[in-house]
ChimeraX commands (.cxc) that place a marker at each C-alpha (Angstrom):
marker #1 position 54.60,74.99,101.75 radius 0.5
marker #1 position 57.26,75.09,99.11 radius 0.5
marker #1 position 58.14,71.52,97.76 radius 0.5
marker #1 position 61.60,70.89,97.81 radius 0.5
marker #1 position 62.91,67.82,95.79 radius 0.5
marker #1 position 66.19,67.01,97.66 radius 0.5
marker #1 position 67.44,64.85,95.06 radius 0.5
marker #1 position 67.56,64.86,91.00 radius 0.5
marker #1 position 70.36,64.18,88.45 radius 0.5
marker #1 position 70.88,66.00,85.05 radius 0.5
marker #1 position 73.48,64.87,82.26 radius 0.5
marker #1 position 74.54,65.45,78.96 radius 0.5
marker #1 position 75.80,62.46,76.93 radius 0.5
marker #1 position 77.80,64.76,74.49 radius 0.5
marker #1 position 80.02,66.06,77.33 radius 0.5
marker #1 position 80.69,63.11,79.07 radius 0.5
marker #1 position 79.39,59.12,79.14 radius 0.5
marker #1 position 77.53,57.72,81.93 radius 0.5
marker #1 position 79.10,54.54,82.47 radius 0.5
marker #1 position 76.74,53.26,84.81 radius 0.5
marker #1 position 73.92,53.14,82.40 radius 0.5
marker #1 position 74.38,49.71,80.89 radius 0.5
marker #1 position 72.44,46.68,79.99 radius 0.5
marker #1 position 68.63,46.65,78.60 radius 0.5
marker #1 position 66.92,47.75,81.56 radius 0.5
marker #1 position 68.70,51.14,82.02 radius 0.5
marker #1 position 68.75,51.80,78.00 radius 0.5
marker #1 position 65.96,54.41,78.32 radius 0.5
marker #1 position 68.25,56.59,80.57 radius 0.5
marker #1 position 70.57,56.74,77.71 radius 0.5
marker #1 position 69.80,60.23,76.35 radius 0.5
marker #1 position 70.42,63.75,77.40 radius 0.5
marker #1 position 68.59,64.92,80.49 radius 0.5
marker #1 position 68.62,68.36,81.45 radius 0.5
marker #1 position 66.80,71.36,83.20 radius 0.5
marker #1 position 64.88,71.98,80.32 radius 0.5
marker #1 position 63.21,68.41,80.43 radius 0.5
marker #1 position 62.83,68.81,84.65 radius 0.5
marker #1 position 61.26,72.37,84.45 radius 0.5
marker #1 position 58.00,71.60,83.43 radius 0.5
marker #1 position 57.81,68.28,85.29 radius 0.5
marker #1 position 58.86,70.20,88.26 radius 0.5
marker #1 position 56.38,73.16,88.16 radius 0.5
marker #1 position 53.35,71.12,86.83 radius 0.5
marker #1 position 54.00,69.04,90.49 radius 0.5
marker #1 position 54.26,72.41,92.39 radius 0.5
marker #1 position 58.02,71.80,92.99 radius 0.5
marker #1 position 59.60,75.40,93.79 radius 0.5
marker #1 position 63.23,74.21,94.66 radius 0.5
marker #1 position 65.49,71.23,93.97 radius 0.5
marker #1 position 68.89,69.91,94.92 radius 0.5
marker #1 position 71.04,68.27,92.47 radius 0.5
marker #1 position 73.45,65.34,93.06 radius 0.5
marker #1 position 76.31,63.88,91.27 radius 0.5
marker #1 position 76.30,60.75,89.37 radius 0.5
marker #1 position 79.79,60.20,88.16 radius 0.5
marker #1 position 83.06,60.23,90.01 radius 0.5
marker #1 position 84.95,62.30,87.54 radius 0.5
marker #1 position 86.09,65.98,89.18 radius 0.5
marker #1 position 84.87,67.97,86.20 radius 0.5
marker #1 position 81.18,67.43,87.01 radius 0.5
marker #1 position 80.88,69.05,90.22 radius 0.5
marker #1 position 82.08,72.69,89.35 radius 0.5
marker #1 position 79.65,72.18,86.19 radius 0.5
marker #1 position 76.99,71.36,88.75 radius 0.5
marker #1 position 77.70,74.55,90.75 radius 0.5
marker #1 position 77.77,76.88,87.62 radius 0.5
marker #1 position 74.34,75.46,86.60 radius 0.5
marker #1 position 72.65,76.36,89.82 radius 0.5
marker #1 position 74.13,79.72,89.76 radius 0.5
marker #1 position 72.29,80.31,86.68 radius 0.5
marker #1 position 68.94,78.67,87.26 radius 0.5
marker #1 position 66.34,79.56,90.19 radius 0.5
marker #1 position 65.09,76.27,90.39 radius 0.5
marker #1 position 68.45,74.84,92.06 radius 0.5
marker #1 position 68.88,75.36,95.36 radius 0.5
marker #1 position 71.65,73.32,96.40 radius 0.5
marker #1 position 74.32,70.51,95.14 radius 0.5
marker #1 position 75.64,67.21,96.28 radius 0.5
marker #1 position 78.66,67.35,94.16 radius 0.5
marker #1 position 81.68,64.66,94.20 radius 0.5
marker #1 position 85.18,64.75,95.09 radius 0.5
marker #1 position 87.87,62.06,96.03 radius 0.5
marker #1 position 87.45,62.01,99.73 radius 0.5
marker #1 position 91.11,59.92,99.81 radius 0.5
marker #1 position 93.24,62.69,98.29 radius 0.5
marker #1 position 95.43,63.95,100.68 radius 0.5
marker #1 position 94.58,67.46,100.05 radius 0.5
marker #1 position 90.89,67.17,100.14 radius 0.5
marker #1 position 90.32,69.88,102.67 radius 0.5
marker #1 position 91.87,72.36,99.89 radius 0.5
marker #1 position 90.11,70.62,97.21 radius 0.5
marker #1 position 86.81,71.62,99.15 radius 0.5
marker #1 position 87.86,74.73,99.72 radius 0.5
marker #1 position 88.40,75.23,95.88 radius 0.5
marker #1 position 85.08,74.07,94.94 radius 0.5
marker #1 position 83.88,76.76,97.28 radius 0.5
marker #1 position 85.50,79.47,95.51 radius 0.5
marker #1 position 84.27,78.43,91.84 radius 0.5
marker #1 position 81.38,80.24,90.11 radius 0.5
marker #1 position 78.13,79.06,92.07 radius 0.5
marker #1 position 80.46,77.41,94.78 radius 0.5
marker #1 position 78.25,79.10,97.66 radius 0.5
marker #1 position 75.77,76.13,96.54 radius 0.5
marker #1 position 77.93,73.33,97.45 radius 0.5
marker #1 position 75.90,71.85,100.21 radius 0.5
marker #1 position 77.21,68.06,100.16 radius 0.5
marker #1 position 79.52,65.59,98.64 radius 0.5
marker #1 position 78.56,61.73,97.51 radius 0.5
marker #1 position 80.72,58.88,96.77 radius 0.5
marker #1 position 79.20,55.93,95.16 radius 0.5
marker #1 position 79.98,53.54,97.64 radius 0.5
marker #1 position 77.45,51.24,96.29 radius 0.5
marker #1 position 80.30,50.39,93.40 radius 0.5
marker #1 position 83.11,49.89,96.03 radius 0.5
marker #1 position 83.68,46.19,96.54 radius 0.5
marker #1 position 85.08,46.81,100.17 radius 0.5
marker #1 position 82.15,47.19,102.61 radius 0.5
marker #1 position 83.92,49.00,104.97 radius 0.5
marker #1 position 84.89,51.43,102.38 radius 0.5
marker #1 position 83.63,54.12,104.50 radius 0.5
marker #1 position 86.12,52.90,107.68 radius 0.5
marker #1 position 89.18,53.11,105.71 radius 0.5
marker #1 position 91.81,55.73,107.44 radius 0.5
marker #1 position 91.93,57.51,103.94 radius 0.5
marker #1 position 88.41,57.87,103.62 radius 0.5
marker #1 position 88.05,59.01,107.50 radius 0.5
marker #1 position 90.10,61.76,106.93 radius 0.5
marker #1 position 88.07,63.06,103.98 radius 0.5
marker #1 position 85.10,62.75,106.33 radius 0.5
marker #1 position 86.77,64.75,108.72 radius 0.5
marker #1 position 87.35,67.31,106.12 radius 0.5
marker #1 position 83.55,67.37,105.53 radius 0.5
marker #1 position 82.79,67.68,108.84 radius 0.5
marker #1 position 85.27,70.57,109.16 radius 0.5
marker #1 position 84.07,72.28,105.95 radius 0.5
marker #1 position 80.32,72.48,107.15 radius 0.5
marker #1 position 79.16,70.10,104.17 radius 0.5
marker #1 position 76.83,66.76,104.31 radius 0.5
marker #1 position 77.81,63.59,103.30 radius 0.5
marker #1 position 75.11,61.47,101.12 radius 0.5
marker #1 position 75.48,57.93,101.16 radius 0.5
marker #1 position 74.54,55.81,98.19 radius 0.5
marker #1 position 75.17,52.15,99.55 radius 0.5
marker #1 position 73.39,48.59,99.24 radius 0.5
marker #1 position 72.05,47.31,102.31 radius 0.5
marker #1 position 75.02,45.10,103.23 radius 0.5
marker #1 position 76.99,48.50,103.36 radius 0.5
marker #1 position 74.77,49.60,105.82 radius 0.5
marker #1 position 76.64,48.31,108.76 radius 0.5
marker #1 position 80.09,50.31,108.04 radius 0.5
marker #1 position 77.19,53.11,107.58 radius 0.5
marker #1 position 76.49,52.98,111.14 radius 0.5
marker #1 position 79.96,52.74,112.41 radius 0.5
marker #1 position 81.14,55.70,110.07 radius 0.5
marker #1 position 78.10,58.10,111.86 radius 0.5
marker #1 position 79.08,57.22,114.99 radius 0.5
marker #1 position 82.99,57.82,114.76 radius 0.5
marker #1 position 82.18,61.13,113.01 radius 0.5
marker #1 position 79.32,62.75,115.02 radius 0.5
marker #1 position 79.73,66.24,114.16 radius 0.5
marker #1 position 79.18,65.24,110.17 radius 0.5
marker #1 position 75.62,64.81,109.09 radius 0.5
marker #1 position 75.02,61.66,107.00 radius 0.5
marker #1 position 71.99,61.42,104.45 radius 0.5
marker #1 position 70.95,58.06,103.38 radius 0.5
marker #1 position 69.99,58.02,99.86 radius 0.5
marker #1 position 66.98,55.74,98.52 radius 0.5
marker #1 position 66.34,54.19,102.01 radius 0.5
marker #1 position 69.35,52.24,101.68 radius 0.5
marker #1 position 68.27,50.47,98.64 radius 0.5
marker #1 position 65.81,47.91,100.10 radius 0.5
marker #1 position 65.05,44.71,97.87 radius 0.5
marker #1 position 61.44,45.84,97.56 radius 0.5
marker #1 position 60.96,43.81,94.05 radius 0.5
marker #1 position 61.53,40.87,96.19 radius 0.5
marker #1 position 59.09,42.13,99.30 radius 0.5
marker #1 position 62.48,41.21,101.45 radius 0.5
marker #1 position 62.84,43.32,104.57 radius 0.5
marker #1 position 66.14,41.62,106.11 radius 0.5
marker #1 position 68.65,42.33,106.71 radius 0.5
marker #1 position 67.93,46.04,105.75 radius 0.5
marker #1 position 65.69,46.86,108.14 radius 0.5
marker #1 position 67.35,45.94,111.03 radius 0.5
marker #1 position 70.73,47.68,109.74 radius 0.5
marker #1 position 68.51,50.67,109.12 radius 0.5
marker #1 position 67.34,50.52,112.67 radius 0.5
marker #1 position 70.81,50.68,113.95 radius 0.5
marker #1 position 71.64,53.38,111.59 radius 0.5
marker #1 position 68.56,55.59,112.83 radius 0.5
marker #1 position 69.01,56.22,116.55 radius 0.5
marker #1 position 72.59,58.35,115.52 radius 0.5
marker #1 position 71.65,61.73,115.84 radius 0.5
marker #1 position 73.86,62.60,112.66 radius 0.5
marker #1 position 71.67,61.07,110.29 radius 0.5
marker #1 position 68.99,61.65,108.26 radius 0.5
marker #1 position 67.01,59.56,104.97 radius 0.5
marker #1 position 65.76,60.72,101.95 radius 0.5
marker #1 position 62.42,59.37,100.87 radius 0.5
marker #1 position 63.63,58.44,97.38 radius 0.5
marker #1 position 64.21,55.69,94.72 radius 0.5
marker #1 position 61.54,53.50,95.88 radius 0.5
marker #1 position 59.96,52.97,92.71 radius 0.5
marker #1 position 62.92,51.67,91.01 radius 0.5
marker #1 position 63.76,49.14,93.85 radius 0.5
marker #1 position 60.39,47.84,93.24 radius 0.5
marker #1 position 59.07,45.85,90.21 radius 0.5
marker #1 position 58.92,48.65,87.56 radius 0.5
marker #1 position 56.10,47.76,85.75 radius 0.5
marker #1 position 53.36,46.63,88.24 radius 0.5
marker #1 position 54.77,48.50,91.51 radius 0.5
marker #1 position 51.83,49.84,93.71 radius 0.5
marker #1 position 52.34,52.17,96.77 radius 0.5
marker #1 position 51.19,49.37,98.87 radius 0.5
marker #1 position 54.46,47.44,97.63 radius 0.5
marker #1 position 56.19,50.44,98.91 radius 0.5
marker #1 position 54.58,50.98,102.38 radius 0.5
marker #1 position 56.23,48.70,104.36 radius 0.5
marker #1 position 59.71,50.02,103.41 radius 0.5
marker #1 position 58.61,53.84,104.24 radius 0.5
marker #1 position 56.91,53.29,107.13 radius 0.5
marker #1 position 59.89,51.34,108.36 radius 0.5
marker #1 position 61.99,54.86,107.61 radius 0.5
marker #1 position 59.18,57.06,108.93 radius 0.5
marker #1 position 58.99,54.91,112.68 radius 0.5
marker #1 position 62.91,54.90,112.54 radius 0.5
marker #1 position 63.70,58.53,111.40 radius 0.5
marker #1 position 60.76,60.16,112.49 radius 0.5
marker #1 position 59.33,63.10,109.96 radius 0.5
marker #1 position 61.84,65.45,111.16 radius 0.5
marker #1 position 64.59,63.55,109.58 radius 0.5
marker #1 position 63.08,62.45,106.56 radius 0.5
marker #1 position 63.45,64.69,103.43 radius 0.5
marker #1 position 61.43,64.22,99.92 radius 0.5
marker #1 position 63.69,63.33,96.43 radius 0.5
marker #1 position 62.25,62.28,93.09 radius 0.5
marker #1 position 65.38,60.54,92.11 radius 0.5
marker #1 position 64.53,62.14,88.51 radius 0.5
marker #1 position 65.45,60.68,85.77 radius 0.5
marker #1 position 66.47,57.60,87.26 radius 0.5
marker #1 position 62.52,57.32,88.43 radius 0.5
marker #1 position 61.19,57.40,85.26 radius 0.5
marker #1 position 62.35,53.92,84.52 radius 0.5
marker #1 position 58.96,53.12,86.74 radius 0.5
marker #1 position 57.04,56.13,87.23 radius 0.5
marker #1 position 56.55,59.87,86.27 radius 0.5
marker #1 position 57.79,62.68,87.92 radius 0.5
marker #1 position 54.43,63.22,88.86 radius 0.5
marker #1 position 53.77,59.69,89.82 radius 0.5
marker #1 position 56.54,59.72,92.25 radius 0.5
marker #1 position 55.49,62.85,94.28 radius 0.5
marker #1 position 51.88,61.16,94.56 radius 0.5
marker #1 position 53.62,58.15,95.73 radius 0.5
marker #1 position 55.64,60.10,98.58 radius 0.5
marker #1 position 52.30,61.92,99.47 radius 0.5
marker #1 position 50.12,58.77,99.81 radius 0.5
marker #1 position 52.58,57.23,101.86 radius 0.5
marker #1 position 53.05,60.02,104.49 radius 0.5
marker #1 position 50.80,61.80,107.02 radius 0.5
marker #1 position 49.28,65.33,105.52 radius 0.5
marker #1 position 50.13,66.65,109.17 radius 0.5
marker #1 position 54.06,65.57,108.16 radius 0.5
marker #1 position 53.97,67.15,104.77 radius 0.5
marker #1 position 55.60,70.23,105.38 radius 0.5
marker #1 position 58.51,68.73,107.44 radius 0.5
marker #1 position 59.20,65.79,104.76 radius 0.5
marker #1 position 58.92,67.76,101.57 radius 0.5
marker #1 position 59.96,71.19,102.79 radius 0.5
marker #1 position 61.95,71.60,106.02 radius 0.5
marker #1 position 64.03,68.96,106.57 radius 0.5
marker #1 position 66.10,69.55,103.52 radius 0.5
marker #1 position 66.17,73.34,104.21 radius 0.5
marker #1 position 67.70,72.82,107.27 radius 0.5
marker #1 position 70.03,69.77,106.66 radius 0.5
marker #1 position 71.34,71.20,103.05 radius 0.5
marker #1 position 71.07,75.02,104.36 radius 0.5
marker #1 position 69.35,75.97,101.43 radius 0.5
marker link #1:1,2 radius 0.2
marker link #1:2,3 radius 0.2
marker link #1:3,4 radius 0.2
marker link #1:4,5 radius 0.2
marker link #1:5,6 radius 0.2
marker link #1:6,7 radius 0.2
marker link #1:7,8 radius 0.2
marker link #1:8,9 radius 0.2
marker link #1:9,10 radius 0.2
marker link #1:10,11 radius 0.2
marker link #1:11,12 radius 0.2
marker link #1:12,13 radius 0.2
marker link #1:13,14 radius 0.2
marker link #1:14,15 radius 0.2
marker link #1:15,16 radius 0.2
marker link #1:16,17 radius 0.2
marker link #1:17,18 radius 0.2
marker link #1:18,19 radius 0.2
marker link #1:19,20 radius 0.2
marker link #1:20,21 radius 0.2
marker link #1:21,22 radius 0.2
marker link #1:22,23 radius 0.2
marker link #1:23,24 radius 0.2
marker link #1:24,25 radius 0.2
marker link #1:25,26 radius 0.2
marker link #1:26,27 radius 0.2
marker link #1:27,28 radius 0.2
marker link #1:28,29 radius 0.2
marker link #1:29,30 radius 0.2
marker link #1:30,31 radius 0.2
marker link #1:31,32 radius 0.2
marker link #1:32,33 radius 0.2
marker link #1:33,34 radius 0.2
marker link #1:34,35 radius 0.2
marker link #1:35,36 radius 0.2
marker link #1:36,37 radius 0.2
marker link #1:37,38 radius 0.2
marker link #1:38,39 radius 0.2
marker link #1:39,40 radius 0.2
marker link #1:40,41 radius 0.2
marker link #1:41,42 radius 0.2
marker link #1:42,43 radius 0.2
marker link #1:43,44 radius 0.2
marker link #1:44,45 radius 0.2
marker link #1:45,46 radius 0.2
marker link #1:46,47 radius 0.2
marker link #1:47,48 radius 0.2
marker link #1:48,49 radius 0.2
marker link #1:49,50 radius 0.2
marker link #1:50,51 radius 0.2
marker link #1:51,52 radius 0.2
marker link #1:52,53 radius 0.2
marker link #1:53,54 radius 0.2
marker link #1:54,55 radius 0.2
marker link #1:55,56 radius 0.2
marker link #1:56,57 radius 0.2
marker link #1:57,58 radius 0.2
marker link #1:58,59 radius 0.2
marker link #1:59,60 radius 0.2
marker link #1:60,61 radius 0.2
marker link #1:61,62 radius 0.2
marker link #1:62,63 radius 0.2
marker link #1:63,64 radius 0.2
marker link #1:64,65 radius 0.2
marker link #1:65,66 radius 0.2
marker link #1:66,67 radius 0.2
marker link #1:67,68 radius 0.2
marker link #1:68,69 radius 0.2
marker link #1:69,70 radius 0.2
marker link #1:70,71 radius 0.2
marker link #1:71,72 radius 0.2
marker link #1:72,73 radius 0.2
marker link #1:73,74 radius 0.2
marker link #1:74,75 radius 0.2
marker link #1:75,76 radius 0.2
marker link #1:76,77 radius 0.2
marker link #1:77,78 radius 0.2
marker link #1:78,79 radius 0.2
marker link #1:79,80 radius 0.2
marker link #1:80,81 radius 0.2
marker link #1:81,82 radius 0.2
marker link #1:82,83 radius 0.2
marker link #1:83,84 radius 0.2
marker link #1:84,85 radius 0.2
marker link #1:85,86 radius 0.2
marker link #1:86,87 radius 0.2
marker link #1:87,88 radius 0.2
marker link #1:88,89 radius 0.2
marker link #1:89,90 radius 0.2
marker link #1:90,91 radius 0.2
marker link #1:91,92 radius 0.2
marker link #1:92,93 radius 0.2
marker link #1:93,94 radius 0.2
marker link #1:94,95 radius 0.2
marker link #1:95,96 radius 0.2
marker link #1:96,97 radius 0.2
marker link #1:97,98 radius 0.2
marker link #1:98,99 radius 0.2
marker link #1:99,100 radius 0.2
marker link #1:100,101 radius 0.2
marker link #1:101,102 radius 0.2
marker link #1:102,103 radius 0.2
marker link #1:103,104 radius 0.2
marker link #1:104,105 radius 0.2
marker link #1:105,106 radius 0.2
marker link #1:106,107 radius 0.2
marker link #1:107,108 radius 0.2
marker link #1:108,109 radius 0.2
marker link #1:109,110 radius 0.2
marker link #1:110,111 radius 0.2
marker link #1:111,112 radius 0.2
marker link #1:112,113 radius 0.2
marker link #1:113,114 radius 0.2
marker link #1:114,115 radius 0.2
marker link #1:115,116 radius 0.2
marker link #1:116,117 radius 0.2
marker link #1:117,118 radius 0.2
marker link #1:118,119 radius 0.2
marker link #1:119,120 radius 0.2
marker link #1:120,121 radius 0.2
marker link #1:121,122 radius 0.2
marker link #1:122,123 radius 0.2
marker link #1:123,124 radius 0.2
marker link #1:124,125 radius 0.2
marker link #1:125,126 radius 0.2
marker link #1:126,127 radius 0.2
marker link #1:127,128 radius 0.2
marker link #1:128,129 radius 0.2
marker link #1:129,130 radius 0.2
marker link #1:130,131 radius 0.2
marker link #1:131,132 radius 0.2
marker link #1:132,133 radius 0.2
marker link #1:133,134 radius 0.2
marker link #1:134,135 radius 0.2
marker link #1:135,136 radius 0.2
marker link #1:136,137 radius 0.2
marker link #1:137,138 radius 0.2
marker link #1:138,139 radius 0.2
marker link #1:139,140 radius 0.2
marker link #1:140,141 radius 0.2
marker link #1:141,142 radius 0.2
marker link #1:142,143 radius 0.2
marker link #1:143,144 radius 0.2
marker link #1:144,145 radius 0.2
marker link #1:145,146 radius 0.2
marker link #1:146,147 radius 0.2
marker link #1:147,148 radius 0.2
marker link #1:148,149 radius 0.2
marker link #1:149,150 radius 0.2
marker link #1:150,151 radius 0.2
marker link #1:151,152 radius 0.2
marker link #1:152,153 radius 0.2
marker link #1:153,154 radius 0.2
marker link #1:154,155 radius 0.2
marker link #1:155,156 radius 0.2
marker link #1:156,157 radius 0.2
marker link #1:157,158 radius 0.2
marker link #1:158,159 radius 0.2
marker link #1:159,160 radius 0.2
marker link #1:160,161 radius 0.2
marker link #1:161,162 radius 0.2
marker link #1:162,163 radius 0.2
marker link #1:163,164 radius 0.2
marker link #1:164,165 radius 0.2
marker link #1:165,166 radius 0.2
marker link #1:166,167 radius 0.2
marker link #1:167,168 radius 0.2
marker link #1:168,169 radius 0.2
marker link #1:169,170 radius 0.2
marker link #1:170,171 radius 0.2
marker link #1:171,172 radius 0.2
marker link #1:172,173 radius 0.2
marker link #1:173,174 radius 0.2
marker link #1:174,175 radius 0.2
marker link #1:175,176 radius 0.2
marker link #1:176,177 radius 0.2
marker link #1:177,178 radius 0.2
marker link #1:178,179 radius 0.2
marker link #1:179,180 radius 0.2
marker link #1:180,181 radius 0.2
marker link #1:181,182 radius 0.2
marker link #1:182,183 radius 0.2
marker link #1:183,184 radius 0.2
marker link #1:184,185 radius 0.2
marker link #1:185,186 radius 0.2
marker link #1:186,187 radius 0.2
marker link #1:187,188 radius 0.2
marker link #1:188,189 radius 0.2
marker link #1:189,190 radius 0.2
marker link #1:190,191 radius 0.2
marker link #1:191,192 radius 0.2
marker link #1:192,193 radius 0.2
marker link #1:193,194 radius 0.2
marker link #1:194,195 radius 0.2
marker link #1:195,196 radius 0.2
marker link #1:196,197 radius 0.2
marker link #1:197,198 radius 0.2
marker link #1:198,199 radius 0.2
marker link #1:199,200 radius 0.2
marker link #1:200,201 radius 0.2
marker link #1:201,202 radius 0.2
marker link #1:202,203 radius 0.2
marker link #1:203,204 radius 0.2
marker link #1:204,205 radius 0.2
marker link #1:205,206 radius 0.2
marker link #1:206,207 radius 0.2
marker link #1:207,208 radius 0.2
marker link #1:208,209 radius 0.2
marker link #1:209,210 radius 0.2
marker link #1:210,211 radius 0.2
marker link #1:211,212 radius 0.2
marker link #1:212,213 radius 0.2
marker link #1:213,214 radius 0.2
marker link #1:214,215 radius 0.2
marker link #1:215,216 radius 0.2
marker link #1:216,217 radius 0.2
marker link #1:217,218 radius 0.2
marker link #1:218,219 radius 0.2
marker link #1:219,220 radius 0.2
marker link #1:220,221 radius 0.2
marker link #1:221,222 radius 0.2
marker link #1:222,223 radius 0.2
marker link #1:223,224 radius 0.2
marker link #1:224,225 radius 0.2
marker link #1:225,226 radius 0.2
marker link #1:226,227 radius 0.2
marker link #1:227,228 radius 0.2
marker link #1:228,229 radius 0.2
marker link #1:229,230 radius 0.2
marker link #1:230,231 radius 0.2
marker link #1:231,232 radius 0.2
marker link #1:232,233 radius 0.2
marker link #1:233,234 radius 0.2
marker link #1:234,235 radius 0.2
marker link #1:235,236 radius 0.2
marker link #1:236,237 radius 0.2
marker link #1:237,238 radius 0.2
marker link #1:238,239 radius 0.2
marker link #1:239,240 radius 0.2
marker link #1:240,241 radius 0.2
marker link #1:241,242 radius 0.2
marker link #1:242,243 radius 0.2
marker link #1:243,244 radius 0.2
marker link #1:244,245 radius 0.2
marker link #1:245,246 radius 0.2
marker link #1:246,247 radius 0.2
marker link #1:247,248 radius 0.2
marker link #1:248,249 radius 0.2
marker link #1:249,250 radius 0.2
marker link #1:250,251 radius 0.2
marker link #1:251,252 radius 0.2
marker link #1:252,253 radius 0.2
marker link #1:253,254 radius 0.2
marker link #1:254,255 radius 0.2
marker link #1:255,256 radius 0.2
marker link #1:256,257 radius 0.2
marker link #1:257,258 radius 0.2
marker link #1:258,259 radius 0.2
marker link #1:259,260 radius 0.2
marker link #1:260,261 radius 0.2
marker link #1:261,262 radius 0.2
marker link #1:262,263 radius 0.2
marker link #1:263,264 radius 0.2
marker link #1:264,265 radius 0.2
marker link #1:265,266 radius 0.2
marker link #1:266,267 radius 0.2
marker link #1:267,268 radius 0.2
marker link #1:268,269 radius 0.2
marker link #1:269,270 radius 0.2
marker link #1:270,271 radius 0.2
marker link #1:271,272 radius 0.2
marker link #1:272,273 radius 0.2
marker link #1:273,274 radius 0.2
marker link #1:274,275 radius 0.2
marker link #1:275,276 radius 0.2
marker link #1:276,277 radius 0.2
view
């Protein structure tokens, strides 16, 4: 098995600000995080390939990530950003694929979690963008909060030819121990065959200082039961995860939460299939 880390980020604050890094809790993230930082961690953990994911909604970032993927063999795919509401979104996706490293473009993500409209995904202009993703053979990563999950269900039902990847389990409130309405919404999404879930982002939804694997287990068990191993993929969410755990600790927790018989599927095959790595 070649472990695939299907979700990590990089950024250089001398290139642009990460405007979501605000407040004392996120202060440790207020520095550069690059592949030179990640490579030793990944190699020590036995990770052979990764998918790098956008962090900011600016058009310049995705070409930079594509060029980075072309230069570094660790990166097998890029989930970038483009404005799904732009009238020429199909042409923009085609342009991105013609750039250096354009073949590494596997999907597009928008920061839906920051949208005040819980039905943002259902807007006509957004749906036109989702159709363009489907026609381009790309994947749509969903970074949403629990109250936005019902719109994800409807969007996935309306676009059966587009694969929707739910990042970070849909951000359940692990620190509080609450399960609803998150669990019901996830169980409504999972029966749709064009949906996939990332086993990622759990430690930062838990108590950063005192989390345990058992705190995470009810949430991991829910998505394992709802999606099954063939529609689950592992992601570290590095460097955001470092607010609560090291790179290795996140991987160890994911291993402990899953059946060893399913590890090849969750830690390699799902990501390879869904993203076409």
